[in-house]
Chimera marker file (.cmm) of the C-alpha trace (Angstrom):
<marker_set name="trace">
<marker id="1" x="48.224" y="-36.701" z="-83.189" r="1" g="1" b="0" radius="0.5"/>
<marker id="2" x="44.561" y="-37.472" z="-82.180" r="1" g="1" b="0" radius="0.5"/>
<marker id="3" x="45.384" y="-38.540" z="-78.258" r="1" g="1" b="0" radius="0.5"/>
<marker id="4" x="47.815" y="-34.871" z="-78.480" r="1" g="1" b="0" radius="0.5"/>
<marker id="5" x="44.602" y="-33.226" z="-79.900" r="1" g="1" b="0" radius="0.5"/>
<marker id="6" x="42.325" y="-34.566" z="-76.763" r="1" g="1" b="0" radius="0.5"/>
<marker id="7" x="44.880" y="-34.107" z="-74.949" r="1" g="1" b="0" radius="0.5"/>
<marker id="8" x="45.153" y="-29.918" z="-76.059" r="1" g="1" b="0" radius="0.5"/>
<marker id="9" x="41.339" y="-29.858" z="-75.936" r="1" g="1" b="0" radius="0.5"/>
<marker id="10" x="40.831" y="-31.455" z="-72.641" r="1" g="1" b="0" radius="0.5"/>
<marker id="11" x="43.172" y="-29.274" z="-70.704" r="1" g="1" b="0" radius="0.5"/>
<marker id="12" x="41.334" y="-26.044" z="-72.556" r="1" g="1" b="0" radius="0.5"/>
<marker id="13" x="38.510" y="-27.273" z="-71.844" r="1" g="1" b="0" radius="0.5"/>
<marker id="14" x="39.007" y="-27.024" z="-68.133" r="1" g="1" b="0" radius="0.5"/>
<marker id="15" x="41.540" y="-23.807" z="-68.388" r="1" g="1" b="0" radius="0.5"/>
<marker id="16" x="37.448" y="-22.298" z="-69.391" r="1" g="1" b="0" radius="0.5"/>
<marker id="17" x="35.337" y="-23.544" z="-66.320" r="1" g="1" b="0" radius="0.5"/>
<marker id="18" x="38.207" y="-23.020" z="-64.437" r="1" g="1" b="0" radius="0.5"/>
<marker id="19" x="38.639" y="-19.793" z="-64.812" r="1" g="1" b="0" radius="0.5"/>
<marker id="20" x="35.116" y="-18.376" z="-64.917" r="1" g="1" b="0" radius="0.5"/>
<marker id="21" x="34.458" y="-15.838" z="-62.402" r="1" g="1" b="0" radius="0.5"/>
<marker id="22" x="32.162" y="-16.531" z="-59.342" r="1" g="1" b="0" radius="0.5"/>
<marker id="23" x="28.519" y="-15.691" z="-60.921" r="1" g="1" b="0" radius="0.5"/>
<marker id="24" x="26.832" y="-14.986" z="-57.077" r="1" g="1" b="0" radius="0.5"/>
<marker id="25" x="28.460" y="-12.064" z="-55.452" r="1" g="1" b="0" radius="0.5"/>
<marker id="26" x="29.536" y="-11.481" z="-52.606" r="1" g="1" b="0" radius="0.5"/>
<marker id="27" x="26.761" y="-10.322" z="-49.635" r="1" g="1" b="0" radius="0.5"/>
<marker id="28" x="27.820" y="-6.289" z="-48.559" r="1" g="1" b="0" radius="0.5"/>
<marker id="29" x="28.818" y="-7.065" z="-45.353" r="1" g="1" b="0" radius="0.5"/>
<marker id="30" x="31.063" y="-9.315" z="-47.189" r="1" g="1" b="0" radius="0.5"/>
<marker id="31" x="31.945" y="-6.234" z="-49.025" r="1" g="1" b="0" radius="0.5"/>
<marker id="32" x="31.851" y="-3.736" z="-46.770" r="1" g="1" b="0" radius="0.5"/>
<marker id="33" x="32.746" y="-5.345" z="-43.540" r="1" g="1" b="0" radius="0.5"/>
<marker id="34" x="32.596" y="-1.905" z="-41.017" r="1" g="1" b="0" radius="0.5"/>
<marker id="35" x="29.265" y="-1.065" z="-39.279" r="1" g="1" b="0" radius="0.5"/>
<marker id="36" x="26.984" y="-0.297" z="-42.721" r="1" g="1" b="0" radius="0.5"/>
<marker id="37" x="25.436" y="3.642" z="-43.385" r="1" g="1" b="0" radius="0.5"/>
<marker id="38" x="22.647" y="3.296" z="-41.831" r="1" g="1" b="0" radius="0.5"/>
<marker id="39" x="19.730" y="5.443" z="-41.102" r="1" g="1" b="0" radius="0.5"/>
<marker id="40" x="16.811" y="4.638" z="-39.001" r="1" g="1" b="0" radius="0.5"/>
<marker id="41" x="13.540" y="6.433" z="-37.534" r="1" g="1" b="0" radius="0.5"/>
<marker id="42" x="13.224" y="6.383" z="-33.974" r="1" g="1" b="0" radius="0.5"/>
<marker id="43" x="9.751" y="6.005" z="-32.180" r="1" g="1" b="0" radius="0.5"/>
<marker id="44" x="8.587" y="9.708" z="-32.213" r="1" g="1" b="0" radius="0.5"/>
<marker id="45" x="8.137" y="9.920" z="-36.212" r="1" g="1" b="0" radius="0.5"/>
<marker id="46" x="10.829" y="12.670" z="-36.548" r="1" g="1" b="0" radius="0.5"/>
<marker id="47" x="13.904" y="12.050" z="-35.466" r="1" g="1" b="0" radius="0.5"/>
<marker id="48" x="16.411" y="9.704" z="-37.340" r="1" g="1" b="0" radius="0.5"/>
<marker id="49" x="19.953" y="8.695" z="-36.613" r="1" g="1" b="0" radius="0.5"/>
<marker id="50" x="22.626" y="7.357" z="-38.178" r="1" g="1" b="0" radius="0.5"/>
<marker id="51" x="25.648" y="5.079" z="-37.842" r="1" g="1" b="0" radius="0.5"/>
<marker id="52" x="27.556" y="8.918" z="-37.305" r="1" g="1" b="0" radius="0.5"/>
<marker id="53" x="25.529" y="9.426" z="-34.111" r="1" g="1" b="0" radius="0.5"/>
<marker id="54" x="26.154" y="6.408" z="-32.384" r="1" g="1" b="0" radius="0.5"/>
<marker id="55" x="29.310" y="6.714" z="-29.435" r="1" g="1" b="0" radius="0.5"/>
<marker id="56" x="32.585" y="6.280" z="-31.240" r="1" g="1" b="0" radius="0.5"/>
<marker id="57" x="35.373" y="3.732" z="-29.430" r="1" g="1" b="0" radius="0.5"/>
<marker id="58" x="32.333" y="1.118" z="-27.960" r="1" g="1" b="0" radius="0.5"/>
<marker id="59" x="31.418" y="-2.278" z="-30.070" r="1" g="1" b="0" radius="0.5"/>
<marker id="60" x="28.732" y="-2.087" z="-31.510" r="1" g="1" b="0" radius="0.5"/>
<marker id="61" x="26.030" y="-4.863" z="-31.882" r="1" g="1" b="0" radius="0.5"/>
<marker id="62" x="23.319" y="-5.059" z="-34.470" r="1" g="1" b="0" radius="0.5"/>
<marker id="63" x="19.690" y="-6.382" z="-34.180" r="1" g="1" b="0" radius="0.5"/>
<marker id="64" x="17.215" y="-6.596" z="-37.418" r="1" g="1" b="0" radius="0.5"/>
<marker id="65" x="14.050" y="-8.261" z="-35.760" r="1" g="1" b="0" radius="0.5"/>
<marker id="66" x="11.307" y="-8.313" z="-36.743" r="1" g="1" b="0" radius="0.5"/>
<marker id="67" x="7.797" y="-6.602" z="-33.840" r="1" g="1" b="0" radius="0.5"/>
<marker id="68" x="6.069" y="-10.176" z="-34.246" r="1" g="1" b="0" radius="0.5"/>
<marker id="69" x="8.414" y="-12.760" z="-33.132" r="1" g="1" b="0" radius="0.5"/>
<marker id="70" x="9.196" y="-14.822" z="-30.802" r="1" g="1" b="0" radius="0.5"/>
<marker id="71" x="12.447" y="-15.762" z="-31.307" r="1" g="1" b="0" radius="0.5"/>
<marker id="72" x="13.558" y="-11.976" z="-31.599" r="1" g="1" b="0" radius="0.5"/>
<marker id="73" x="10.844" y="-11.841" z="-28.111" r="1" g="1" b="0" radius="0.5"/>
<marker id="74" x="13.762" y="-14.450" z="-26.412" r="1" g="1" b="0" radius="0.5"/>
<marker id="75" x="16.357" y="-12.533" z="-27.589" r="1" g="1" b="0" radius="0.5"/>
<marker id="76" x="15.620" y="-9.273" z="-26.370" r="1" g="1" b="0" radius="0.5"/>
<marker id="77" x="14.012" y="-10.662" z="-23.247" r="1" g="1" b="0" radius="0.5"/>
<marker id="78" x="17.396" y="-12.214" z="-22.426" r="1" g="1" b="0" radius="0.5"/>
<marker id="79" x="19.486" y="-8.842" z="-23.396" r="1" g="1" b="0" radius="0.5"/>
<marker id="80" x="17.341" y="-7.140" z="-21.266" r="1" g="1" b="0" radius="0.5"/>
<marker id="81" x="17.256" y="-9.170" z="-18.428" r="1" g="1" b="0" radius="0.5"/>
<marker id="82" x="21.383" y="-8.827" z="-18.914" r="1" g="1" b="0" radius="0.5"/>
<marker id="83" x="21.636" y="-5.475" z="-19.645" r="1" g="1" b="0" radius="0.5"/>
<marker id="84" x="24.932" y="-4.987" z="-17.308" r="1" g="1" b="0" radius="0.5"/>
<marker id="85" x="25.935" y="-6.936" z="-19.157" r="1" g="1" b="0" radius="0.5"/>
<marker id="86" x="26.371" y="-4.903" z="-21.818" r="1" g="1" b="0" radius="0.5"/>
<marker id="87" x="26.905" y="-1.834" z="-21.184" r="1" g="1" b="0" radius="0.5"/>
<marker id="88" x="29.999" y="-0.930" z="-22.866" r="1" g="1" b="0" radius="0.5"/>
<marker id="89" x="28.600" y="-2.288" z="-26.198" r="1" g="1" b="0" radius="0.5"/>
<marker id="90" x="25.796" y="-0.533" z="-27.722" r="1" g="1" b="0" radius="0.5"/>
<marker id="91" x="23.403" y="-1.933" z="-29.161" r="1" g="1" b="0" radius="0.5"/>
<marker id="92" x="21.264" y="-0.852" z="-32.624" r="1" g="1" b="0" radius="0.5"/>
<marker id="93" x="17.416" y="-2.462" z="-32.774" r="1" g="1" b="0" radius="0.5"/>
<marker id="94" x="16.340" y="-1.939" z="-35.608" r="1" g="1" b="0" radius="0.5"/>
<marker id="95" x="12.913" y="-3.452" z="-38.210" r="1" g="1" b="0" radius="0.5"/>
<marker id="96" x="12.019" y="-3.395" z="-41.067" r="1" g="1" b="0" radius="0.5"/>
<marker id="97" x="8.645" y="-4.113" z="-39.810" r="1" g="1" b="0" radius="0.5"/>
<marker id="98" x="5.510" y="-0.708" z="-39.257" r="1" g="1" b="0" radius="0.5"/>
<marker id="99" x="6.587" y="1.903" z="-36.924" r="1" g="1" b="0" radius="0.5"/>
<marker id="100" x="3.475" y="1.470" z="-35.160" r="1" g="1" b="0" radius="0.5"/>
<marker id="101" x="4.811" y="-2.742" z="-34.080" r="1" g="1" b="0" radius="0.5"/>
<marker id="102" x="7.690" y="-1.417" z="-33.372" r="1" g="1" b="0" radius="0.5"/>
<marker id="103" x="6.568" y="0.969" z="-30.733" r="1" g="1" b="0" radius="0.5"/>
<marker id="104" x="4.499" y="-1.524" z="-28.962" r="1" g="1" b="0" radius="0.5"/>
<marker id="105" x="7.182" y="-3.734" z="-29.160" r="1" g="1" b="0" radius="0.5"/>
<marker id="106" x="9.309" y="-0.825" z="-27.442" r="1" g="1" b="0" radius="0.5"/>
<marker id="107" x="7.300" y="-0.743" z="-24.526" r="1" g="1" b="0" radius="0.5"/>
<marker id="108" x="6.481" y="-4.282" z="-23.883" r="1" g="1" b="0" radius="0.5"/>
<marker id="109" x="10.058" y="-4.501" z="-23.243" r="1" g="1" b="0" radius="0.5"/>
<marker id="110" x="11.026" y="-0.943" z="-21.649" r="1" g="1" b="0" radius="0.5"/>
<marker id="111" x="14.021" y="-0.698" z="-24.030" r="1" g="1" b="0" radius="0.5"/>
<marker id="112" x="13.799" y="3.605" z="-23.527" r="1" g="1" b="0" radius="0.5"/>
<marker id="113" x="14.971" y="2.908" z="-19.962" r="1" g="1" b="0" radius="0.5"/>
<marker id="114" x="18.115" y="1.636" z="-21.562" r="1" g="1" b="0" radius="0.5"/>
<marker id="115" x="20.664" y="3.922" z="-22.625" r="1" g="1" b="0" radius="0.5"/>
<marker id="116" x="23.077" y="1.685" z="-24.754" r="1" g="1" b="0" radius="0.5"/>
<marker id="117" x="19.542" y="0.484" z="-27.160" r="1" g="1" b="0" radius="0.5"/>
<marker id="118" x="18.822" y="2.575" z="-29.806" r="1" g="1" b="0" radius="0.5"/>
<marker id="119" x="15.482" y="1.387" z="-31.113" r="1" g="1" b="0" radius="0.5"/>
<marker id="120" x="14.385" y="2.096" z="-34.939" r="1" g="1" b="0" radius="0.5"/>
<marker id="121" x="12.940" y="1.912" z="-37.672" r="1" g="1" b="0" radius="0.5"/>
<marker id="122" x="14.445" y="0.871" z="-41.345" r="1" g="1" b="0" radius="0.5"/>
<marker id="123" x="12.176" y="3.081" z="-43.424" r="1" g="1" b="0" radius="0.5"/>
<marker id="124" x="13.877" y="2.139" z="-46.624" r="1" g="1" b="0" radius="0.5"/>
<marker id="125" x="14.364" y="-1.523" z="-46.098" r="1" g="1" b="0" radius="0.5"/>
<marker id="126" x="18.595" y="-1.262" z="-46.020" r="1" g="1" b="0" radius="0.5"/>
<marker id="127" x="19.640" y="-3.282" z="-42.921" r="1" g="1" b="0" radius="0.5"/>
<marker id="128" x="18.094" y="-6.289" z="-44.340" r="1" g="1" b="0" radius="0.5"/>
<marker id="129" x="19.071" y="-6.440" z="-48.036" r="1" g="1" b="0" radius="0.5"/>
<marker id="130" x="23.201" y="-5.358" z="-46.773" r="1" g="1" b="0" radius="0.5"/>
<marker id="131" x="23.461" y="-8.707" z="-44.544" r="1" g="1" b="0" radius="0.5"/>
<marker id="132" x="21.304" y="-10.277" z="-47.150" r="1" g="1" b="0" radius="0.5"/>
<marker id="133" x="19.162" y="-12.289" z="-44.125" r="1" g="1" b="0" radius="0.5"/>
<marker id="134" x="16.799" y="-15.427" z="-44.289" r="1" g="1" b="0" radius="0.5"/>
<marker id="135" x="15.368" y="-15.352" z="-40.555" r="1" g="1" b="0" radius="0.5"/>
<marker id="136" x="14.660" y="-13.046" z="-37.746" r="1" g="1" b="0" radius="0.5"/>
<marker id="137" x="16.177" y="-12.293" z="-35.391" r="1" g="1" b="0" radius="0.5"/>
<marker id="138" x="19.832" y="-11.281" z="-37.186" r="1" g="1" b="0" radius="0.5"/>
<marker id="139" x="22.971" y="-10.228" z="-34.922" r="1" g="1" b="0" radius="0.5"/>
<marker id="140" x="26.513" y="-8.208" z="-36.886" r="1" g="1" b="0" radius="0.5"/>
<marker id="141" x="29.286" y="-8.251" z="-34.248" r="1" g="1" b="0" radius="0.5"/>
<marker id="142" x="31.556" y="-5.218" z="-34.664" r="1" g="1" b="0" radius="0.5"/>
<marker id="143" x="34.519" y="-4.767" z="-32.830" r="1" g="1" b="0" radius="0.5"/>
<marker id="144" x="35.521" y="-1.073" z="-31.032" r="1" g="1" b="0" radius="0.5"/>
<marker id="145" x="36.551" y="0.318" z="-34.012" r="1" g="1" b="0" radius="0.5"/>
<marker id="146" x="33.811" y="-0.734" z="-36.172" r="1" g="1" b="0" radius="0.5"/>
<marker id="147" x="35.358" y="-3.624" z="-37.819" r="1" g="1" b="0" radius="0.5"/>
<marker id="148" x="32.765" y="-6.450" z="-38.557" r="1" g="1" b="0" radius="0.5"/>
<marker id="149" x="34.251" y="-9.512" z="-35.685" r="1" g="1" b="0" radius="0.5"/>
<marker id="150" x="30.830" y="-11.906" z="-37.082" r="1" g="1" b="0" radius="0.5"/>
<marker id="151" x="26.647" y="-11.794" z="-37.883" r="1" g="1" b="0" radius="0.5"/>
<marker id="152" x="24.738" y="-14.850" z="-37.090" r="1" g="1" b="0" radius="0.5"/>
<marker id="153" x="21.456" y="-15.513" z="-38.477" r="1" g="1" b="0" radius="0.5"/>
<marker id="154" x="19.081" y="-16.753" z="-35.150" r="1" g="1" b="0" radius="0.5"/>
<marker id="155" x="18.667" y="-16.666" z="-31.498" r="1" g="1" b="0" radius="0.5"/>
<marker id="156" x="21.791" y="-16.917" z="-29.371" r="1" g="1" b="0" radius="0.5"/>
<marker id="157" x="22.043" y="-16.411" z="-26.143" r="1" g="1" b="0" radius="0.5"/>
<marker id="158" x="23.420" y="-13.828" z="-24.141" r="1" g="1" b="0" radius="0.5"/>
<marker id="159" x="27.323" y="-15.696" z="-22.652" r="1" g="1" b="0" radius="0.5"/>
<marker id="160" x="27.501" y="-16.485" z="-26.691" r="1" g="1" b="0" radius="0.5"/>
<marker id="161" x="26.489" y="-13.165" z="-27.824" r="1" g="1" b="0" radius="0.5"/>
<marker id="162" x="28.984" y="-11.344" z="-24.872" r="1" g="1" b="0" radius="0.5"/>
<marker id="163" x="31.454" y="-14.267" z="-26.268" r="1" g="1" b="0" radius="0.5"/>
<marker id="164" x="32.085" y="-13.192" z="-29.374" r="1" g="1" b="0" radius="0.5"/>
<marker id="165" x="32.479" y="-9.175" z="-28.523" r="1" g="1" b="0" radius="0.5"/>
<marker id="166" x="35.390" y="-11.121" z="-25.854" r="1" g="1" b="0" radius="0.5"/>
<marker id="167" x="37.489" y="-12.697" z="-29.138" r="1" g="1" b="0" radius="0.5"/>
<link id1="1" id2="2" r="1" g="1" b="0" radius="0.2"/>
<link id1="2" id2="3" r="1" g="1" b="0" radius="0.2"/>
<link id1="3" id2="4" r="1" g="1" b="0" radius="0.2"/>
<link id1="4" id2="5" r="1" g="1" b="0" radius="0.2"/>
<link id1="5" id2="6" r="1" g="1" b="0" radius="0.2"/>
<link id1="6" id2="7" r="1" g="1" b="0" radius="0.2"/>
<link id1="7" id2="8" r="1" g="1" b="0" radius="0.2"/>
<link id1="8" id2="9" r="1" g="1" b="0" radius="0.2"/>
<link id1="9" id2="10" r="1" g="1" b="0" radius="0.2"/>
<link id1="10" id2="11" r="1" g="1" b="0" radius="0.2"/>
<link id1="11" id2="12" r="1" g="1" b="0" radius="0.2"/>
<link id1="12" id2="13" r="1" g="1" b="0" radius="0.2"/>
<link id1="13" id2="14" r="1" g="1" b="0" radius="0.2"/>
<link id1="14" id2="15" r="1" g="1" b="0" radius="0.2"/>
<link id1="15" id2="16" r="1" g="1" b="0" radius="0.2"/>
<link id1="16" id2="17" r="1" g="1" b="0" radius="0.2"/>
<link id1="17" id2="18" r="1" g="1" b="0" radius="0.2"/>
<link id1="18" id2="19" r="1" g="1" b="0" radius="0.2"/>
<link id1="19" id2="20" r="1" g="1" b="0" radius="0.2"/>
<link id1="20" id2="21" r="1" g="1" b="0" radius="0.2"/>
<link id1="21" id2="22" r="1" g="1" b="0" radius="0.2"/>
<link id1="22" id2="23" r="1" g="1" b="0" radius="0.2"/>
<link id1="23" id2="24" r="1" g="1" b="0" radius="0.2"/>
<link id1="24" id2="25" r="1" g="1" b="0" radius="0.2"/>
<link id1="25" id2="26" r="1" g="1" b="0" radius="0.2"/>
<link id1="26" id2="27" r="1" g="1" b="0" radius="0.2"/>
<link id1="27" id2="28" r="1" g="1" b="0" radius="0.2"/>
<link id1="28" id2="29" r="1" g="1" b="0" radius="0.2"/>
<link id1="29" id2="30" r="1" g="1" b="0" radius="0.2"/>
<link id1="30" id2="31" r="1" g="1" b="0" radius="0.2"/>
<link id1="31" id2="32" r="1" g="1" b="0" radius="0.2"/>
<link id1="32" id2="33" r="1" g="1" b="0" radius="0.2"/>
<link id1="33" id2="34" r="1" g="1" b="0" radius="0.2"/>
<link id1="34" id2="35" r="1" g="1" b="0" radius="0.2"/>
<link id1="35" id2="36" r="1" g="1" b="0" radius="0.2"/>
<link id1="36" id2="37" r="1" g="1" b="0" radius="0.2"/>
<link id1="37" id2="38" r="1" g="1" b="0" radius="0.2"/>
<link id1="38" id2="39" r="1" g="1" b="0" radius="0.2"/>
<link id1="39" id2="40" r="1" g="1" b="0" radius="0.2"/>
<link id1="40" id2="41" r="1" g="1" b="0" radius="0.2"/>
<link id1="41" id2="42" r="1" g="1" b="0" radius="0.2"/>
<link id1="42" id2="43" r="1" g="1" b="0" radius="0.2"/>
<link id1="43" id2="44" r="1" g="1" b="0" radius="0.2"/>
<link id1="44" id2="45" r="1" g="1" b="0" radius="0.2"/>
<link id1="45" id2="46" r="1" g="1" b="0" radius="0.2"/>
<link id1="46" id2="47" r="1" g="1" b="0" radius="0.2"/>
<link id1="47" id2="48" r="1" g="1" b="0" radius="0.2"/>
<link id1="48" id2="49" r="1" g="1" b="0" radius="0.2"/>
<link id1="49" id2="50" r="1" g="1" b="0" radius="0.2"/>
<link id1="50" id2="51" r="1" g="1" b="0" radius="0.2"/>
<link id1="51" id2="52" r="1" g="1" b="0" radius="0.2"/>
<link id1="52" id2="53" r="1" g="1" b="0" radius="0.2"/>
<link id1="53" id2="54" r="1" g="1" b="0" radius="0.2"/>
<link id1="54" id2="55" r="1" g="1" b="0" radius="0.2"/>
<link id1="55" id2="56" r="1" g="1" b="0" radius="0.2"/>
<link id1="56" id2="57" r="1" g="1" b="0" radius="0.2"/>
<link id1="57" id2="58" r="1" g="1" b="0" radius="0.2"/>
<link id1="58" id2="59" r="1" g="1" b="0" radius="0.2"/>
<link id1="59" id2="60" r="1" g="1" b="0" radius="0.2"/>
<link id1="60" id2="61" r="1" g="1" b="0" radius="0.2"/>
<link id1="61" id2="62" r="1" g="1" b="0" radius="0.2"/>
<link id1="62" id2="63" r="1" g="1" b="0" radius="0.2"/>
<link id1="63" id2="64" r="1" g="1" b="0" radius="0.2"/>
<link id1="64" id2="65" r="1" g="1" b="0" radius="0.2"/>
<link id1="65" id2="66" r="1" g="1" b="0" radius="0.2"/>
<link id1="66" id2="67" r="1" g="1" b="0" radius="0.2"/>
<link id1="67" id2="68" r="1" g="1" b="0" radius="0.2"/>
<link id1="68" id2="69" r="1" g="1" b="0" radius="0.2"/>
<link id1="69" id2="70" r="1" g="1" b="0" radius="0.2"/>
<link id1="70" id2="71" r="1" g="1" b="0" radius="0.2"/>
<link id1="71" id2="72" r="1" g="1" b="0" radius="0.2"/>
<link id1="72" id2="73" r="1" g="1" b="0" radius="0.2"/>
<link id1="73" id2="74" r="1" g="1" b="0" radius="0.2"/>
<link id1="74" id2="75" r="1" g="1" b="0" radius="0.2"/>
<link id1="75" id2="76" r="1" g="1" b="0" radius="0.2"/>
<link id1="76" id2="77" r="1" g="1" b="0" radius="0.2"/>
<link id1="77" id2="78" r="1" g="1" b="0" radius="0.2"/>
<link id1="78" id2="79" r="1" g="1" b="0" radius="0.2"/>
<link id1="79" id2="80" r="1" g="1" b="0" radius="0.2"/>
<link id1="80" id2="81" r="1" g="1" b="0" radius="0.2"/>
<link id1="81" id2="82" r="1" g="1" b="0" radius="0.2"/>
<link id1="82" id2="83" r="1" g="1" b="0" radius="0.2"/>
<link id1="83" id2="84" r="1" g="1" b="0" radius="0.2"/>
<link id1="84" id2="85" r="1" g="1" b="0" radius="0.2"/>
<link id1="85" id2="86" r="1" g="1" b="0" radius="0.2"/>
<link id1="86" id2="87" r="1" g="1" b="0" radius="0.2"/>
<link id1="87" id2="88" r="1" g="1" b="0" radius="0.2"/>
<link id1="88" id2="89" r="1" g="1" b="0" radius="0.2"/>
<link id1="89" id2="90" r="1" g="1" b="0" radius="0.2"/>
<link id1="90" id2="91" r="1" g="1" b="0" radius="0.2"/>
<link id1="91" id2="92" r="1" g="1" b="0" radius="0.2"/>
<link id1="92" id2="93" r="1" g="1" b="0" radius="0.2"/>
<link id1="93" id2="94" r="1" g="1" b="0" radius="0.2"/>
<link id1="94" id2="95" r="1" g="1" b="0" radius="0.2"/>
<link id1="95" id2="96" r="1" g="1" b="0" radius="0.2"/>
<link id1="96" id2="97" r="1" g="1" b="0" radius="0.2"/>
<link id1="97" id2="98" r="1" g="1" b="0" radius="0.2"/>
<link id1="98" id2="99" r="1" g="1" b="0" radius="0.2"/>
<link id1="99" id2="100" r="1" g="1" b="0" radius="0.2"/>
<link id1="100" id2="101" r="1" g="1" b="0" radius="0.2"/>
<link id1="101" id2="102" r="1" g="1" b="0" radius="0.2"/>
<link id1="102" id2="103" r="1" g="1" b="0" radius="0.2"/>
<link id1="103" id2="104" r="1" g="1" b="0" radius="0.2"/>
<link id1="104" id2="105" r="1" g="1" b="0" radius="0.2"/>
<link id1="105" id2="106" r="1" g="1" b="0" radius="0.2"/>
<link id1="106" id2="107" r="1" g="1" b="0" radius="0.2"/>
<link id1="107" id2="108" r="1" g="1" b="0" radius="0.2"/>
<link id1="108" id2="109" r="1" g="1" b="0" radius="0.2"/>
<link id1="109" id2="110" r="1" g="1" b="0" radius="0.2"/>
<link id1="110" id2="111" r="1" g="1" b="0" radius="0.2"/>
<link id1="111" id2="112" r="1" g="1" b="0" radius="0.2"/>
<link id1="112" id2="113" r="1" g="1" b="0" radius="0.2"/>
<link id1="113" id2="114" r="1" g="1" b="0" radius="0.2"/>
<link id1="114" id2="115" r="1" g="1" b="0" radius="0.2"/>
<link id1="115" id2="116" r="1" g="1" b="0" radius="0.2"/>
<link id1="116" id2="117" r="1" g="1" b="0" radius="0.2"/>
<link id1="117" id2="118" r="1" g="1" b="0" radius="0.2"/>
<link id1="118" id2="119" r="1" g="1" b="0" radius="0.2"/>
<link id1="119" id2="120" r="1" g="1" b="0" radius="0.2"/>
<link id1="120" id2="121" r="1" g="1" b="0" radius="0.2"/>
<link id1="121" id2="122" r="1" g="1" b="0" radius="0.2"/>
<link id1="122" id2="123" r="1" g="1" b="0" radius="0.2"/>
<link id1="123" id2="124" r="1" g="1" b="0" radius="0.2"/>
<link id1="124" id2="125" r="1" g="1" b="0" radius="0.2"/>
<link id1="125" id2="126" r="1" g="1" b="0" radius="0.2"/>
<link id1="126" id2="127" r="1" g="1" b="0" radius="0.2"/>
<link id1="127" id2="128" r="1" g="1" b="0" radius="0.2"/>
<link id1="128" id2="129" r="1" g="1" b="0" radius="0.2"/>
<link id1="129" id2="130" r="1" g="1" b="0" radius="0.2"/>
<link id1="130" id2="131" r="1" g="1" b="0" radius="0.2"/>
<link id1="131" id2="132" r="1" g="1" b="0" radius="0.2"/>
<link id1="132" id2="133" r="1" g="1" b="0" radius="0.2"/>
<link id1="133" id2="134" r="1" g="1" b="0" radius="0.2"/>
<link id1="134" id2="135" r="1" g="1" b="0" radius="0.2"/>
<link id1="135" id2="136" r="1" g="1" b="0" radius="0.2"/>
<link id1="136" id2="137" r="1" g="1" b="0" radius="0.2"/>
<link id1="137" id2="138" r="1" g="1" b="0" radius="0.2"/>
<link id1="138" id2="139" r="1" g="1" b="0" radius="0.2"/>
<link id1="139" id2="140" r="1" g="1" b="0" radius="0.2"/>
<link id1="140" id2="141" r="1" g="1" b="0" radius="0.2"/>
<link id1="141" id2="142" r="1" g="1" b="0" radius="0.2"/>
<link id1="142" id2="143" r="1" g="1" b="0" radius="0.2"/>
<link id1="143" id2="144" r="1" g="1" b="0" radius="0.2"/>
<link id1="144" id2="145" r="1" g="1" b="0" radius="0.2"/>
<link id1="145" id2="146" r="1" g="1" b="0" radius="0.2"/>
<link id1="146" id2="147" r="1" g="1" b="0" radius="0.2"/>
<link id1="147" id2="148" r="1" g="1" b="0" radius="0.2"/>
<link id1="148" id2="149" r="1" g="1" b="0" radius="0.2"/>
<link id1="149" id2="150" r="1" g="1" b="0" radius="0.2"/>
<link id1="150" id2="151" r="1" g="1" b="0" radius="0.2"/>
<link id1="151" id2="152" r="1" g="1" b="0" radius="0.2"/>
<link id1="152" id2="153" r="1" g="1" b="0" radius="0.2"/>
<link id1="153" id2="154" r="1" g="1" b="0" radius="0.2"/>
<link id1="154" id2="155" r="1" g="1" b="0" radius="0.2"/>
<link id1="155" id2="156" r="1" g="1" b="0" radius="0.2"/>
<link id1="156" id2="157" r="1" g="1" b="0" radius="0.2"/>
<link id1="157" id2="158" r="1" g="1" b="0" radius="0.2"/>
<link id1="158" id2="159" r="1" g="1" b="0" radius="0.2"/>
<link id1="159" id2="160" r="1" g="1" b="0" radius="0.2"/>
<link id1="160" id2="161" r="1" g="1" b="0" radius="0.2"/>
<link id1="161" id2="162" r="1" g="1" b="0" radius="0.2"/>
<link id1="162" id2="163" r="1" g="1" b="0" radius="0.2"/>
<link id1="163" id2="164" r="1" g="1" b="0" radius="0.2"/>
<link id1="164" id2="165" r="1" g="1" b="0" radius="0.2"/>
<link id1="165" id2="166" r="1" g="1" b="0" radius="0.2"/>
<link id1="166" id2="167" r="1" g="1" b="0" radius="0.2"/>
</marker_set>
């Protein structure tokens, strides 16, 4: 009788432990795997861009960066050097940092020259929270339908970035 009671108690405890739900919720980008509803302030300090302003049926690369980050600078330099390979991709470069720093960053790399690059300030700090970011740069890849392909924290080569869109 004692053995049966112990066995029953052990089974009930195992079921109770296994029945627990995960107390750590998934980050929003996993629960909502589409281009987020961002709102970015452009360098003119008056114009706002949202996801609804993006060209339809084009893949999107979201790059969240800090103007002071050396890895972000290197990543941007690599993209600019191979900009012709990114012609079919809309690149959204967003920073939560100060507008004047963002302007300097854009001027340093001549980002205003490229029609497929949108440079803006995330004034509400929405993207770092949405992506549950820990490091800069942060890259999010979306297909031409706006569905999430993958995310990556840190630097990638341009070949690795382009390969994400070829899958």
